[in-house]
TORDREN-180842 format. One record per residue (C-alpha): residue number from 1; x, y, z; residue in three letters. Coordinates in steps of 0.02 Angstrom, whole numbers, plus 50000, padded with zeros to 5 digits. Each point is the difference from the previous one (the first is absolute). Last residue first. Layout:
<rec i="NUM" px="X" py="Y" pz="Z" aa="ALA"/>
...
END
This chain:
<rec i="115" px="48791" py="51976" pz="50206" aa="UNK"/>
<rec i="114" px="50119" py="49931" pz="50099" aa="UNK"/>
<rec i="113" px="49967" py="50097" pz="50157" aa="UNK"/>
<rec i="112" px="49824" py="49933" pz="50000" aa="UNK"/>
<rec i="111" px="50047" py="49820" pz="49994" aa="UNK"/>
<rec i="110" px="50100" py="50035" pz="50161" aa="UNK"/>
<rec i="109" px="49831" py="50057" pz="50075" aa="UNK"/>
<rec i="108" px="49907" py="49862" pz="49933" aa="UNK"/>
<rec i="107" px="50144" py="49867" pz="50073" aa="UNK"/>
<rec i="106" px="49986" py="50095" pz="50156" aa="UNK"/>
<rec i="105" px="49820" py="50005" pz="49997" aa="UNK"/>
<rec i="104" px="49999" py="49812" pz="49965" aa="UNK"/>
<rec i="103" px="50126" py="49964" pz="50139" aa="UNK"/>
<rec i="102" px="49900" py="50093" pz="50122" aa="UNK"/>
<rec i="101" px="49818" py="49904" pz="49950" aa="UNK"/>
<rec i="100" px="50092" py="49813" pz="50020" aa="UNK"/>
<rec i="99" px="50075" py="50071" pz="50175" aa="UNK"/>
<rec i="98" px="49843" py="50061" pz="50051" aa="UNK"/>
<rec i="97" px="49910" py="49821" pz="49927" aa="UNK"/>
<rec i="96" px="50123" py="49891" pz="50089" aa="UNK"/>
<rec i="95" px="49986" py="50088" pz="50173" aa="UNK"/>
<rec i="94" px="49811" py="50005" pz="49985" aa="UNK"/>
<rec i="93" px="50007" py="49811" pz="49980" aa="UNK"/>
<rec i="92" px="49964" py="49935" pz="49821" aa="UNK"/>
<rec i="91" px="49883" py="49855" pz="49999" aa="UNK"/>
<rec i="90" px="50073" py="49828" pz="49960" aa="UNK"/>
<rec i="89" px="49892" py="49923" pz="49828" aa="UNK"/>
<rec i="88" px="50061" py="49825" pz="49976" aa="UNK"/>
<rec i="87" px="50053" py="49961" pz="49813" aa="UNK"/>
<rec i="86" px="50170" py="50013" pz="50027" aa="UNK"/>
<rec i="85" px="50002" py="49855" pz="50140" aa="UNK"/>
<rec i="84" px="49940" py="49870" pz="49884" aa="UNK"/>
<rec i="83" px="49835" py="49941" pz="49997" aa="UNK"/>
<rec i="82" px="49953" py="49881" pz="50141" aa="UNK"/>
<rec i="81" px="49828" py="49919" pz="49954" aa="UNK"/>
<rec i="80" px="50007" py="50007" pz="49822" aa="UNK"/>
<rec i="79" px="50172" py="49915" pz="49994" aa="UNK"/>
<rec i="78" px="49933" py="49854" pz="50100" aa="UNK"/>
<rec i="77" px="49847" py="49994" pz="49887" aa="UNK"/>
<rec i="76" px="50106" py="50003" pz="49856" aa="UNK"/>
<rec i="75" px="50109" py="49844" pz="50085" aa="UNK"/>
<rec i="74" px="49843" py="49902" pz="50039" aa="UNK"/>
<rec i="73" px="49920" py="50026" pz="49821" aa="UNK"/>
<rec i="72" px="50170" py="49933" pz="49915" aa="UNK"/>
<rec i="71" px="49995" py="49858" pz="50132" aa="UNK"/>
<rec i="70" px="49807" py="49967" pz="49932" aa="UNK"/>
<rec i="69" px="50060" py="49997" pz="49827" aa="UNK"/>
<rec i="68" px="50127" py="49866" pz="50056" aa="UNK"/>
<rec i="67" px="49884" py="49891" pz="50070" aa="UNK"/>
<rec i="66" px="49889" py="50004" pz="49854" aa="UNK"/>
<rec i="65" px="50132" py="49937" pz="49909" aa="UNK"/>
<rec i="64" px="49880" py="49912" pz="49859" aa="UNK"/>
<rec i="63" px="49886" py="49927" pz="50131" aa="UNK"/>
<rec i="62" px="50007" py="49841" pz="49906" aa="UNK"/>
<rec i="61" px="50181" py="49986" pz="50037" aa="UNK"/>
<rec i="60" px="49959" py="49970" pz="50183" aa="UNK"/>
<rec i="59" px="49884" py="49841" pz="49945" aa="UNK"/>
<rec i="58" px="50044" py="49927" pz="50177" aa="UNK"/>
<rec i="57" px="49971" py="50149" pz="50110" aa="UNK"/>
<rec i="56" px="50125" py="50031" pz="50109" aa="UNK"/>
<rec i="55" px="50083" py="50171" pz="49901" aa="UNK"/>
<rec i="54" px="49818" py="50052" pz="49970" aa="UNK"/>
<rec i="53" px="49947" py="49981" pz="50178" aa="UNK"/>
<rec i="52" px="50145" py="50088" pz="50071" aa="UNK"/>
<rec i="51" px="49987" py="50149" pz="49864" aa="UNK"/>
<rec i="50" px="49796" py="50020" pz="50061" aa="UNK"/>
<rec i="49" px="50057" py="50001" pz="50189" aa="UNK"/>
<rec i="48" px="50141" py="50120" pz="49961" aa="UNK"/>
<rec i="47" px="49866" py="50118" pz="49919" aa="UNK"/>
<rec i="46" px="49891" py="49991" pz="50144" aa="UNK"/>
<rec i="45" px="50119" py="50054" pz="50137" aa="UNK"/>
<rec i="44" px="50069" py="50146" pz="49889" aa="UNK"/>
<rec i="43" px="49825" py="50064" pz="49983" aa="UNK"/>
<rec i="42" px="49973" py="49997" pz="50192" aa="UNK"/>
<rec i="41" px="50169" py="50078" pz="50022" aa="UNK"/>
<rec i="40" px="49952" py="50125" pz="49875" aa="UNK"/>
<rec i="39" px="49842" py="50043" pz="50081" aa="UNK"/>
<rec i="38" px="49831" py="49980" pz="49916" aa="UNK"/>
<rec i="37" px="49931" py="50116" pz="49883" aa="UNK"/>
<rec i="36" px="49824" py="49908" pz="50037" aa="UNK"/>
<rec i="35" px="49960" py="49992" pz="49822" aa="UNK"/>
<rec i="34" px="50186" py="49967" pz="49941" aa="UNK"/>
<rec i="33" px="50015" py="49863" pz="50142" aa="UNK"/>
<rec i="32" px="49835" py="49910" pz="49952" aa="UNK"/>
<rec i="31" px="50035" py="49992" pz="49823" aa="UNK"/>
<rec i="30" px="50155" py="49907" pz="50040" aa="UNK"/>
<rec i="29" px="49900" py="49888" pz="50113" aa="UNK"/>
<rec i="28" px="49874" py="49968" pz="49871" aa="UNK"/>
<rec i="27" px="50103" py="49959" pz="49867" aa="UNK"/>
<rec i="26" px="50111" py="49888" pz="50103" aa="UNK"/>
<rec i="25" px="49849" py="49890" pz="50049" aa="UNK"/>
<rec i="24" px="49914" py="50005" pz="49820" aa="UNK"/>
<rec i="23" px="50181" py="49940" pz="49930" aa="UNK"/>
<rec i="22" px="50004" py="49858" pz="50131" aa="UNK"/>
<rec i="21" px="49837" py="49951" pz="49958" aa="UNK"/>
<rec i="20" px="50024" py="50009" pz="49802" aa="UNK"/>
<rec i="19" px="50170" py="49905" pz="50026" aa="UNK"/>
<rec i="18" px="50120" py="49986" pz="49854" aa="UNK"/>
<rec i="17" px="49858" py="50074" pz="49889" aa="UNK"/>
<rec i="16" px="50002" py="50171" pz="50064" aa="UNK"/>
<rec i="15" px="50174" py="50024" pz="49950" aa="UNK"/>
<rec i="14" px="49992" py="50150" pz="49893" aa="UNK"/>
<rec i="13" px="49869" py="50084" pz="50106" aa="UNK"/>
<rec i="12" px="50129" py="49991" pz="50142" aa="UNK"/>
<rec i="11" px="50130" py="50095" pz="49911" aa="UNK"/>
<rec i="10" px="49871" py="50137" pz="49992" aa="UNK"/>
<rec i="9" px="50000" py="49990" pz="50172" aa="UNK"/>
<rec i="8" px="50180" py="49992" pz="50044" aa="UNK"/>
<rec i="7" px="50031" py="50162" pz="49890" aa="UNK"/>
<rec i="6" px="49844" py="50090" pz="50075" aa="UNK"/>
<rec i="5" px="50081" py="49985" pz="50196" aa="UNK"/>
<rec i="4" px="50131" py="50128" pz="49966" aa="UNK"/>
<rec i="3" px="49892" py="50133" pz="49919" aa="UNK"/>
<rec i="2" px="49850" py="49979" pz="50138" aa="UNK"/>
<rec i="1" px="50126" py="50018" pz="50135" aa="UNK"/>
END
């Protein structure tokens, strides 16, 4: 989570002049998410609140596209929380292991005959 949240936190340091109190509150809440290793849903909710507040802010342009940076962080969080199936470890059953070992033994025997 730290890696995904660091982008918006760094961006906030560049726009502290826009609303110092808001900056402080957001920075603290993002730091809290990292410190407590909050659940993805909690982080997503907080990031959504920040993006929404930026979009509704009268000086939205002063935030230098912070809402877009937050959206990128949300996508990265979502991706990190649900890695593709190919990265999931599924233990091999005894039957699958026996089949794999039998196939390997057959291939080794065939290789030995060709030498």
